[in-house]
C-alpha positions, 0 to 999 in steps of 0.5 A, a space after each residue: 359866913 363864907 362867900 365865894 365869888 363866881 366869875 360869869 364872864 365866860 358863861 351864857 346865862 338865861 332865865 329858866 324861871 321868872 322871878 318869884 318872891 322869896 318866902 321866909 316862912 311857908 306856913 305864914 307867907 312872910 316875905 324874905 327881906 335883905 337883913 342889911 337894906 330891908 329890900 324884899 328878896 326874889 329868886 330867879 332860876 337861871 340856865 348857867 352854861 359854862 365849860 361845856 356844862 349846863 346848871 340850873 341855879 336858883 339865885 336870890 336877888 333883892 327885888 330892886 336889882 331885877 329887871 322888869 319883864 324877865 321871861 324864860 329864855 331871856 339872856 341876862 347878866 348877873 351882877 356880884 354873884 356869890 356862892 355860899 355853902 350851907 349846912 343844917 340839920 332838920 328831924 335828925 337828918 343833915 343836909 348841905 348845899 350851896 345857895 347863890 346870891 346876886 346884887 342884880 339880874 339884868 336883862 340883856 335883850 334889846 330894849 329891856 327895862 332897867 332894874 327898879 330903882 331903890 
């Protein structure tokens, strides 16, 4: 699958919604896992401000790469952010979008906890 690296160096990034477990199957509640590492996945909604524009991005991150205590408004650094275009068909309707994935979302607040160890 094509991945497009996203440059975050000139952006201001803050938590818009604290980390939530990423669910693979809503009917069963099965948790989504990283195919390569087996780590549980979470999503963190962030406010991404750059070039005079602001977007809310939902970023998928391995749970081991999420800083503890990411509350709304916490400034963060995003490591290894990539965008992945996707397309699907459901009930005869075509849908498409961009999924965001990162290695880590780390708090920039003073005294913040480091990501959980793998």
